[in-house]
C-alpha positions in Angstrom: 7.7 -10.6 4.7 10.4 -10.2 1.9 10.0 -8.8 -1.5 8.8 -11.6 -3.9 7.8 -14.0 -1.0 5.0 -15.2 -3.0 6.7 -15.1 -6.4 5.9 -18.7 -7.2 2.2 -17.6 -7.5 3.0 -14.8 -10.0 1.7 -16.5 -13.2 0.3 -14.3 -16.0 -3.5 -14.3 -16.0 -3.7 -15.6 -12.4 -6.5 -14.1 -10.2 -5.9 -13.3 -6.5 -8.5 -13.1 -3.8 -7.6 -10.3 -1.2 -9.0 -9.3 2.1 -8.0 -5.7 2.8 -7.8 -4.0 6.2 -7.5 -0.3 5.6 -6.0 2.0 8.3 -4.2 -0.9 9.9 -1.8 -0.2 12.6 0.9 -2.4 11.0 0.9 -2.9 7.3 1.5 -6.4 6.1 0.7 -9.3 3.8 -0.2 -12.9 4.7 -1.6 -15.9 2.9 -4.4 -17.9 4.6 -6.7 -20.5 3.0 -6.1 -19.2 -0.5 -6.7 -15.6 0.3 -4.1 -12.8 0.7 -4.8 -10.7 3.8 -3.3 -7.3 3.3 -3.3 -4.5 5.8 -2.5 -1.0 4.7 -2.2 2.2 6.6 -3.9 4.3 4.0 -7.5 5.3 4.4 -10.2 3.9 2.1 -10.9 7.3 0.6 -10.3 8.5 -3.0 -8.8 5.1 -4.0 -5.7 5.5 -1.8 -6.2 2.2 0.0 -6.7 0.3 -3.4 -3.4 1.9 -4.7 -1.6 0.9 -1.5 -3.1 -2.8 -1.8 -2.0 -3.0 -5.4 1.6 -1.9 -4.2 1.8 -4.3 -1.4 0.5 -7.2 -3.4 2.8 -6.5 -6.2 5.8 -6.4 -3.7 4.7 -9.7 -2.3 4.5 -11.3 -5.8 7.7 -9.7 -7.0 5.9 -7.8 -9.9 5.3 -4.3 -10.8 2.0 -2.8 -9.3 1.1 -1.8 -12.9 0.8 -5.5 -13.9 -2.2 -6.0 -11.4 -5.7 -5.1 -12.4 -8.5 -4.7 -9.8 -11.4 -6.7 -11.3 -13.8 -6.9 -8.3 -14.4 -5.1 -5.1 -13.4 -1.3 -5.7 -15.3 -0.3 -2.6 -15.4 -3.5 -0.5 -12.9 -5.2 1.8 -12.9 -8.3 -0.4 -11.3 -7.7 -3.7 -9.9 -9.7 -6.7 -6.9 -8.7 -8.7 -5.7 -10.2 -12.0 -2.0 -10.3 -12.9 -1.5 -9.2 -16.6 
């Protein structure tokens, strides 16, 4: 996946459904049936996986990770992010 591969989806105020796989062998981002599937190598402890997911989603959308806000699912595999 290249940086900004999903840049056409990066509209201010848009919400993104995300399915996370922490401690993945291979990190990556894919789009299936309206949901981003993101694998990160970080463990789901101390918010490290959430930070890695925000970074990966930001890179996929071609925006800064600070523009993404976690709005649902801080401790779950299914999350929702909003682009500010």
